[in-house]
C-alpha atoms as an extended CHARMM CRD file, in Angstrom:
* protein
*
        90  EXT
         1         1  MET       CA             14.7350000000       -4.4700000000       -1.6740000000  PROA      1               0.0000000000
         2         2  LEU       CA             16.1410000000       -0.9750000000       -1.9490000000  PROA      2               0.0000000000
         3         3  ARG       CA             14.9430000000        1.7470000000        0.3300000000  PROA      3               0.0000000000
         4         4  ARG       CA             15.8060000000        5.4040000000        0.4690000000  PROA      4               0.0000000000
         5         5  ILE       CA             17.6730000000        6.7090000000        3.5010000000  PROA      5               0.0000000000
         6         6  SER       CA             16.5790000000       10.1690000000        4.5070000000  PROA      6               0.0000000000
         7         7  PRO       CA             16.6530000000       11.8420000000        7.9090000000  PROA      7               0.0000000000
         8         8  ILE       CA             13.2640000000       13.3480000000        7.1700000000  PROA      8               0.0000000000
         9         9  HSD       CA             11.6890000000        9.9620000000        6.4530000000  PROA      9               0.0000000000
        10        10  GLN       CA             13.1930000000        8.4210000000        9.5580000000  PROA      10              0.0000000000
        11        11  GLN       CA             11.7080000000       10.9540000000       11.9620000000  PROA      11              0.0000000000
        12        12  GLY       CA              8.2960000000       12.1550000000       12.9440000000  PROA      12              0.0000000000
        13        13  LYS       CA              4.7030000000       11.0980000000       12.7350000000  PROA      13              0.0000000000
        14        14  GLY       CA              4.6030000000       11.1340000000        8.9520000000  PROA      14              0.0000000000
        15        15  SER       CA              7.0700000000        8.3060000000        8.5990000000  PROA      15              0.0000000000
        16        16  LYS       CA              5.2170000000        6.1350000000       11.1290000000  PROA      16              0.0000000000
        17        17  GLU       CA              1.9360000000        6.7600000000        9.3290000000  PROA      17              0.0000000000
        18        18  ARG       CA              3.5930000000        6.0060000000        6.0010000000  PROA      18              0.0000000000
        19        19  GLU       CA              5.0180000000        2.7390000000        7.3530000000  PROA      19              0.0000000000
        20        20  GLU       CA              1.5800000000        1.7330000000        8.6380000000  PROA      20              0.0000000000
        21        21  LEU       CA             -0.0480000000        2.5930000000        5.2950000000  PROA      21              0.0000000000
        22        22  THR       CA              2.6150000000        0.6680000000        3.4040000000  PROA      22              0.0000000000
        23        23  ARG       CA              2.2150000000       -2.3680000000        5.6680000000  PROA      23              0.0000000000
        24        24  SER       CA             -1.5690000000       -2.2520000000        5.2550000000  PROA      24              0.0000000000
        25        25  LEU       CA             -1.1850000000       -1.9550000000        1.4990000000  PROA      25              0.0000000000
        26        26  GLN       CA              1.0860000000       -5.0080000000        1.3610000000  PROA      26              0.0000000000
        27        27  GLU       CA             -1.3550000000       -7.0120000000        3.4810000000  PROA      27              0.0000000000
        28        28  ALA       CA             -4.2780000000       -6.0050000000        1.2580000000  PROA      28              0.0000000000
        29        29  GLN       CA             -2.3500000000       -6.9370000000       -1.8890000000  PROA      29              0.0000000000
        30        30  THR       CA             -1.5210000000      -10.3470000000       -0.4150000000  PROA      30              0.0000000000
        31        31  ALA       CA             -5.1530000000      -10.8690000000        0.5610000000  PROA      31              0.0000000000
        32        32  LEU       CA             -6.2240000000       -9.9090000000       -2.9730000000  PROA      32              0.0000000000
        33        33  GLN       CA             -3.8680000000      -12.4980000000       -4.4520000000  PROA      33              0.0000000000
        34        34  HSD       CA             -5.3690000000      -15.1370000000       -2.1580000000  PROA      34              0.0000000000
        35        35  ALA       CA             -8.8960000000      -14.0600000000       -3.0890000000  PROA      35              0.0000000000
        36        36  TYR       CA             -8.0850000000      -14.4330000000       -6.8000000000  PROA      36              0.0000000000
        37        37  LEU       CA             -6.6550000000      -17.9130000000       -6.1570000000  PROA      37              0.0000000000
        38        38  ALA       CA             -9.7850000000      -18.8890000000       -4.2230000000  PROA      38              0.0000000000
        39        39  PHE       CA            -11.9930000000      -17.5070000000       -6.9910000000  PROA      39              0.0000000000
        40        40  ASP       CA            -10.2230000000      -19.6980000000       -9.5540000000  PROA      40              0.0000000000
        41        41  ASP       CA            -11.0060000000      -22.8460000000       -7.5510000000  PROA      41              0.0000000000
        42        42  LEU       CA            -14.6620000000      -22.1980000000       -6.6660000000  PROA      42              0.0000000000
        43        43  THR       CA            -17.6290000000      -23.8290000000       -8.3610000000  PROA      43              0.0000000000
        44        44  GLU       CA            -20.5520000000      -23.0480000000       -6.0310000000  PROA      44              0.0000000000
        45        45  PRO       CA            -22.4470000000      -19.9400000000       -7.2250000000  PROA      45              0.0000000000
        46        46  GLU       CA            -22.8490000000      -18.5190000000       -3.7040000000  PROA      46              0.0000000000
        47        47  LEU       CA            -19.1430000000      -18.8560000000       -2.9880000000  PROA      47              0.0000000000
        48        48  VAL       CA            -18.2100000000      -17.3340000000       -6.3370000000  PROA      48              0.0000000000
        49        49  GLU       CA            -20.4380000000      -14.3460000000       -5.5760000000  PROA      49              0.0000000000
        50        50  SER       CA            -18.9170000000      -14.0220000000       -2.1030000000  PROA      50              0.0000000000
        51        51  CYS       CA            -15.4230000000      -14.1180000000       -3.5570000000  PROA      51              0.0000000000
        52        52  ILE       CA            -16.3130000000      -11.4280000000       -6.0930000000  PROA      52              0.0000000000
        53        53  PHE       CA            -17.4850000000       -9.1570000000       -3.2600000000  PROA      53              0.0000000000
        54        54  GLU       CA            -14.2620000000       -9.8440000000       -1.3590000000  PROA      54              0.0000000000
        55        55  ILE       CA            -12.1490000000       -9.0130000000       -4.4180000000  PROA      55              0.0000000000
        56        56  ARG       CA            -14.0250000000       -5.7640000000       -5.0100000000  PROA      56              0.0000000000
        57        57  SER       CA            -13.7130000000       -4.8550000000       -1.3430000000  PROA      57              0.0000000000
        58        58  LEU       CA             -9.9610000000       -5.4570000000       -1.3660000000  PROA      58              0.0000000000
        59        59  GLN       CA             -9.5630000000       -3.4720000000       -4.5800000000  PROA      59              0.0000000000
        60        60  ALA       CA            -11.3920000000       -0.5460000000       -2.9730000000  PROA      60              0.0000000000
        61        61  ARG       CA             -9.1680000000       -0.8030000000        0.1100000000  PROA      61              0.0000000000
        62        62  ILE       CA             -6.0180000000       -0.8440000000       -2.0190000000  PROA      62              0.0000000000
        63        63  ASN       CA             -7.2100000000        2.2090000000       -3.9540000000  PROA      63              0.0000000000
        64        64  TYR       CA             -7.9110000000        4.0150000000       -0.6710000000  PROA      64              0.0000000000
        65        65  LEU       CA             -4.4770000000        3.1830000000        0.7470000000  PROA      65              0.0000000000
        66        66  LEU       CA             -2.7340000000        4.2730000000       -2.4510000000  PROA      66              0.0000000000
        67        67  ARG       CA             -4.6630000000        7.5430000000       -2.3890000000  PROA      67              0.0000000000
        68        68  ARG       CA             -3.6410000000        8.1170000000        1.2600000000  PROA      68              0.0000000000
        69        69  LEU       CA              0.0230000000        7.4190000000        0.4580000000  PROA      69              0.0000000000
        70        70  LYS       CA             -0.0500000000        9.8690000000       -2.4510000000  PROA      70              0.0000000000
        71        71  GLU       CA             -1.7090000000       12.5270000000       -0.2880000000  PROA      71              0.0000000000
        72        72  GLN       CA              0.9510000000       12.0620000000        2.3540000000  PROA      72              0.0000000000
        73        73  GLU       CA              3.7250000000       12.4100000000       -0.2300000000  PROA      73              0.0000000000
        74        74  SER       CA              2.2020000000       15.6430000000       -1.4890000000  PROA      74              0.0000000000
        75        75  ARG       CA              2.1190000000       17.0040000000        2.0890000000  PROA      75              0.0000000000
        76        76  GLU       CA              5.8530000000       16.3700000000        2.4510000000  PROA      76              0.0000000000
        77        77  PRO       CA              7.3530000000       18.4100000000       -0.4170000000  PROA      77              0.0000000000
        78        78  GLN       CA             10.5970000000       19.0600000000        1.4780000000  PROA      78              0.0000000000
        79        79  ALA       CA             11.2270000000       15.3140000000        1.7390000000  PROA      79              0.0000000000
        80        80  ALA       CA             11.5580000000       14.9800000000       -2.0220000000  PROA      80              0.0000000000
        81        81  SER       CA             14.1640000000       17.7400000000       -2.2080000000  PROA      81              0.0000000000
        82        82  ALA       CA             16.1400000000       16.7350000000        0.8930000000  PROA      82              0.0000000000
        83        83  GLY       CA             19.8670000000       16.4510000000        0.2820000000  PROA      83              0.0000000000
        84        84  GLY       CA             19.8230000000       18.5750000000       -2.8550000000  PROA      84              0.0000000000
        85        85  GLY       CA             18.2590000000       15.8020000000       -4.8870000000  PROA      85              0.0000000000
        86        86  LYS       CA             20.9180000000       13.2810000000       -3.9090000000  PROA      86              0.0000000000
        87        87  ARG       CA             19.4780000000       10.1030000000       -2.5010000000  PROA      87              0.0000000000
        88        88  LYS       CA             21.1960000000        7.1800000000       -0.8480000000  PROA      88              0.0000000000
        89        89  TRP       CA             19.9120000000        3.6640000000       -1.4540000000  PROA      89              0.0000000000
        90        90  VAL       CA             20.5960000000        0.6540000000        0.6850000000  PROA      90              0.0000000000
């Protein structure tokens, strides 16, 4: 996986918050995949309904986390222009 190296992203509270949001987003996406797999195997109406609620809940959480990540990116306009537009990838 490629990641951008930037001194701005490696320092400060914003990067720690971003890492936490990204980790939470990955966990929620994994949980959503598992919920879809469980939904495919269920036959009991009560369990199907429960799984639907879980899927909707996880979708709402993912939307929230994506919105938070986008808000954080918009608060860090200097990060996008760091290095004169040149970015290093590892």
